[in-house]
Short mmCIF file of the C-alpha atoms (twelve columns), coordinates in Angstrom:
data_MODEL
# 
_entry.id   MODEL 
# 
loop_
_atom_site.group_PDB 
_atom_site.id 
_atom_site.type_symbol 
_atom_site.label_atom_id 
_atom_site.label_alt_id 
_atom_site.label_comp_id 
_atom_site.label_asym_id 
_atom_site.label_seq_id 
_atom_site.Cartn_x 
_atom_site.Cartn_y 
_atom_site.Cartn_z 
_atom_site.pdbx_PDB_model_num 
ATOM 1  C CA . UNK A 1  -20.831 1.686   -9.204  1 
ATOM 2  C CA . UNK A 2  -23.017 2.847   -6.296  1 
ATOM 3  C CA . UNK A 3  -26.179 2.271   -8.281  1 
ATOM 4  C CA . UNK A 4  -25.257 -1.314  -9.284  1 
ATOM 5  C CA . UNK A 5  -24.209 -2.465  -5.818  1 
ATOM 6  C CA . UNK A 6  -27.672 -3.547  -4.770  1 
ATOM 7  C CA . UNK A 7  -28.366 -5.446  -7.951  1 
ATOM 8  C CA . UNK A 8  -25.022 -7.213  -7.978  1 
ATOM 9  C CA . UNK A 9  -25.239 -8.205  -4.352  1 
ATOM 10 C CA . UNK A 10 -28.776 -9.460  -4.634  1 
ATOM 11 C CA . UNK A 11 -28.065 -11.686 -7.537  1 
ATOM 12 C CA . UNK A 12 -24.642 -12.886 -6.398  1 
ATOM 13 C CA . UNK A 13 -24.650 -16.301 -4.674  1 
ATOM 14 C CA . UNK A 14 -21.619 -15.562 -2.603  1 
ATOM 15 C CA . UNK A 15 -21.725 -14.875 1.120   1 
ATOM 16 C CA . UNK A 16 -21.734 -11.228 2.271   1 
ATOM 17 C CA . UNK A 17 -18.257 -11.548 3.806   1 
ATOM 18 C CA . UNK A 18 -16.874 -12.898 0.603   1 
ATOM 19 C CA . UNK A 19 -18.394 -10.060 -1.457  1 
ATOM 20 C CA . UNK A 20 -17.005 -7.502  0.986   1 
ATOM 21 C CA . UNK A 21 -13.609 -9.128  0.954   1 
ATOM 22 C CA . UNK A 22 -13.302 -9.014  -2.812  1 
ATOM 23 C CA . UNK A 23 -14.692 -5.526  -3.058  1 
ATOM 24 C CA . UNK A 24 -12.197 -4.096  -0.637  1 
ATOM 25 C CA . UNK A 25 -9.224  -5.951  -2.121  1 
ATOM 26 C CA . UNK A 26 -10.133 -4.760  -5.582  1 
ATOM 27 C CA . UNK A 27 -10.054 -1.141  -4.256  1 
ATOM 28 C CA . UNK A 28 -6.645  -1.867  -2.576  1 
ATOM 29 C CA . UNK A 29 -5.297  -3.095  -5.906  1 
ATOM 30 C CA . UNK A 30 -6.528  0.000   -7.700  1 
ATOM 31 C CA . UNK A 31 -5.016  2.335   -5.107  1 
ATOM 32 C CA . UNK A 32 -1.701  0.515   -5.230  1 
ATOM 33 C CA . UNK A 33 -1.679  0.668   -9.014  1 
ATOM 34 C CA . UNK A 34 -2.329  4.437   -8.841  1 
ATOM 35 C CA . UNK A 35 0.572   4.882   -6.418  1 
ATOM 36 C CA . UNK A 36 2.798   2.802   -8.694  1 
ATOM 37 C CA . UNK A 37 1.893   4.768   -11.825 1 
ATOM 38 C CA . UNK A 38 2.480   8.093   -10.102 1 
ATOM 39 C CA . UNK A 39 5.731   6.809   -8.625  1 
ATOM 40 C CA . UNK A 40 4.812   7.695   -5.136  1 
ATOM 41 C CA . UNK A 41 5.200   5.779   -1.857  1 
ATOM 42 C CA . UNK A 42 2.783   5.287   1.004   1 
ATOM 43 C CA . UNK A 43 4.466   5.791   4.412   1 
ATOM 44 C CA . UNK A 44 3.956   3.032   6.945   1 
ATOM 45 C CA . UNK A 45 2.658   5.568   9.410   1 
ATOM 46 C CA . UNK A 46 -0.182  6.363   7.087   1 
ATOM 47 C CA . UNK A 47 -1.029  2.647   6.706   1 
ATOM 48 C CA . UNK A 48 -1.094  2.199   10.464  1 
ATOM 49 C CA . UNK A 49 -3.440  5.193   10.812  1 
ATOM 50 C CA . UNK A 50 -5.725  3.834   8.094   1 
ATOM 51 C CA . UNK A 51 -6.109  0.280   9.580   1 
ATOM 52 C CA . UNK A 52 -8.830  1.196   12.089  1 
ATOM 53 C CA . UNK A 53 -10.756 3.106   9.447   1 
ATOM 54 C CA . UNK A 54 -10.465 0.216   7.094   1 
ATOM 55 C CA . UNK A 55 -11.763 -2.238  9.651   1 
ATOM 56 C CA . UNK A 56 -14.751 0.071   10.308  1 
ATOM 57 C CA . UNK A 57 -15.369 0.380   6.561   1 
ATOM 58 C CA . UNK A 58 -15.247 -3.422  6.311   1 
ATOM 59 C CA . UNK A 59 -17.855 -3.751  9.047   1 
ATOM 60 C CA . UNK A 60 -20.028 -1.097  7.423   1 
ATOM 61 C CA . UNK A 61 -19.900 -2.730  3.932   1 
ATOM 62 C CA . UNK A 62 -20.570 -6.187  5.430   1 
ATOM 63 C CA . UNK A 63 -23.634 -4.889  7.297   1 
ATOM 64 C CA . UNK A 64 -24.762 -3.235  4.032   1 
ATOM 65 C CA . UNK A 65 -24.527 -6.451  2.107   1 
ATOM 66 C CA . UNK A 66 -26.398 -8.332  4.823   1 
ATOM 67 C CA . UNK A 67 -29.107 -5.700  4.615   1 
ATOM 68 C CA . UNK A 68 -29.673 -6.544  0.967   1 
ATOM 69 C CA . UNK A 69 -30.155 -10.162 1.969   1 
ATOM 70 C CA . UNK A 70 -32.634 -9.229  4.707   1 
ATOM 71 C CA . UNK A 71 -34.668 -6.489  2.980   1 
ATOM 72 C CA . UNK A 72 -35.424 -5.239  -0.500  1 
ATOM 73 C CA . UNK A 73 -32.897 -3.424  -2.670  1 
ATOM 74 C CA . UNK A 74 -34.832 -0.161  -2.330  1 
ATOM 75 C CA . UNK A 75 -34.945 -0.192  1.509   1 
ATOM 76 C CA . UNK A 76 -31.242 -0.995  1.891   1 
ATOM 77 C CA . UNK A 77 -30.202 1.627   -0.662  1 
ATOM 78 C CA . UNK A 78 -32.282 4.330   1.044   1 
ATOM 79 C CA . UNK A 79 -30.949 3.436   4.461   1 
ATOM 80 C CA . UNK A 80 -27.365 3.372   3.087   1 
ATOM 81 C CA . UNK A 81 -27.787 6.748   1.383   1 
ATOM 82 C CA . UNK A 82 -29.207 8.374   4.551   1 
ATOM 83 C CA . UNK A 83 -26.167 7.368   6.677   1 
# 
């Protein structure tokens, strides 16, 4: 999916915040489905520890999507890969 991100974001007409919102919630749904299929539980303490990281990931992905709007796909992909 990494290689298609720039193309999908460039041709999507949605705002960068909307694209980031749906991208992160799709990953949450996949992670919860995996936990459900494996019959495992996620402790609340782990969720509380993950919240700051999730917020920083959201900020990172939003800036990444904004970069596609401000520069070319190539420039934003190279900068994202070099982080």
